[in-house]
N, C-alpha and C positions, 0 to 999 in steps of 0.2 A: 445465431441463437441473441432471443430477443433479453432486456436488463430492464428491471426497476429498480432507478438511483435517486435514492432519497434519504437523507440524514437523518438519523434521532438525538434529540442530546440526550447526556446523561442520564441527566434529572428524571427520564422521561422513564427510563430502563432498572429493573433491577439489578440486584448483583449477578444474581441468574443467569439475567438473557445476556448479560454484559459478558461474561464466563462463555457462554454456545454460541455467541459472535467472534471470540476469540479462538475457541475449537473450532468452530466452523470453517474461520479463517484457515485456521493450519491444515485441515484436512482437506482443505477444498487446494491447498499448495503442494499437497502430495499426491493427492489424486490428479494432479494436473504433471507433476516430475515423471508418475510412472508413466504416464501416457506419453509422454517426451521422453523413455527412456533416459531416466536421471534418476537412478537408486532403482531396487527391487520389489515389485510387486508380492513380493516372499514375505517379506517382511507385516503384509495382513493377510495371516491365513485364512483364506479361500475368497481371497477378493480373482474376480474376474472382469476385465476387459470389455468382456460381451455385458453385462447390466448396465441399465439404464445409470448416466450420472449420477442424480440425486441420488441413487441406490448404490453408487460407488462410496461416495461422499458419506453416506448416513455408516456404511459400516466400517471405515475408515476412524469416526467419530467414536462409533461406540468403541471401538478398539483405542483409541486415546484414553477412552475415561476409563480402562483398567489402568489406567498408567504405564501403559507401554509405550515405549518410543519408535520407529522405524528408524534400525541401524543400519540402515544404507544411505541414508541421506543424516546429511549434517543442518538444523533449521535454528537459525536463529535473527533475531532483527534485523533490519536496516539500518545501514551506517552510510549517510550520504558521500564521509571518504572516499570508504572502502568501494563502495557497492555505487556509486553517483559519478567518480570521478571530481570529487569539489576539489579545489584546489584554495589557495591565498588565506585560511581561516585557521584559526589558533588552534583551536578546537573540534573533536567531530562533531558538530550541532547543525540543528537544521534553522538557517536562514533561506528568506527571500533574496529573490534582486530587491535592488531598491526602489520601493515604489513612488514612482515619477508624476506618472499622469493617469486620472480618475481614469476606469472603465479599460484599460489596458491591461494584456493579462503579463505576466511575468510568473519567471520558473521559481519552483522552492527549494531547487538546487544552485542556492547563492554561496559567493564567495570574491574572490577579487578577480575572476574569472568565471563567470552563474557559467552555468552547467544546463542550458537548453533544448537539447538532444538528448539523452544517457540510450548508450546500447548496451541492450542487457547481453552478455555470456551465453557461447553454447551451450555453459552447463549449470543457470540459473534459472533458475523462476521468482517474480516477487509478487508477492498477496499483501497488497494494503486495504487494512479494512477501517479504522478509526481515522478521525483527525480531532489535535488543542491547538487552539489558540494564545500563547503566552503574551500577544504584543496588546497592550489595552489603552484607550478602544480600539475595538476589532478593524484593524485597517484592510480587510480583503470581504470580498463578497461570494465569489461563489470559487471552488474547487473544482480542475477539468484534468481529467484521463486523458491524452492522443495515440493513435500509433502512429510512425509515420514520422513523427517532429512535434517543431510549434506549432505547423501550421496543418497537422496532419488529421483522420478523423478523430473524430470522438467516443473514445471509450465508454465513459461514467462522468457527468457532472452534476455537482452538489453545490446546495444551497447552502452556502455558513451564513447567512443571519438568521437563519433558525436559528442557532445557540446564542445568537445576540440577544433574540424575543426570549429568552430560556434565560437568559443572564449565566448564561456555563460556556466553560472555555473547550472542553470535549462534546464530540459526536460518534455515532457509529452508522458505517452504513450500512444500506438496506441489503446490501450482497457484497461480496469479497470482490478486489478488482485486479485480474489475474493479467502480469504479463511475463509474455510466453521468452525463452531464448531467442536471441538473436534479435528479439523486436528494437528499434530505434522510439523510442516512445519523449514523452513529454508531460511532465506533472506542474500545472500552472495555476494560480493564483489570480484573480480580479479585482485591482485596487479599486478600492470604494474610498478611501481618503488618502490624498495626495500629500506622505511625510515625508518622500526622497529619503528615505530610510531603508534599512532593512527590518523584516517584519518574523518574527518567532511564529512558523508555522510547522507544527512537529505532526508528523504520519505517524499514523499504527502501522508498520507493514513488516513482514517475515519474510527472510532469505530462503532458499531450500537448493542447495545443493551437493554432492556426492562426498559421502563421507570422507572426512580428511585431505579435503582438496580446496580450502577458504585459501588464499594467498591475499597476506596484506601487500 
């Protein structure tokens, strides 16, 4: 399936557009969870796997806009320690590995022992949908998602310097990046300023799991 990758600075989007991006990310995660037999599509009346992907996502979005949520799934924001296995940090927070060399890719899952290639559990979907850069000036130029680990195939790539041009710290992805169960993956930033320190690059991401099965 083809992909369309670009990042839109938050200042270029209305509040409605930002809400649509959030709802779209959640709907995409729910749809993928059902296709991977996580949760039950009975949560969404009339939802059929025989309709086109775009139609299924649109139907789920409409259901979510009524204020109803899937009862067979737990949906929450991603936590680096719990969901990526980050260790050696005092708080569950978004930190890259130390940025030592310009032009080098570093994992966004930093800590005492940075996690360069998390493995998604068999009962979990992760959907990434936006990015924020707290560190100023921005020391990173690209955001790269890979399957298969740190040297794997590129799933998506976004130009973070577009945020610098607009003097904003947050951007929204053109489409969500979906990580399937059991997938070994990597999320990397490309260093543009060698600070020899970690950077605060915060990803907007939702986790989808069977209801009641989150284990801390």
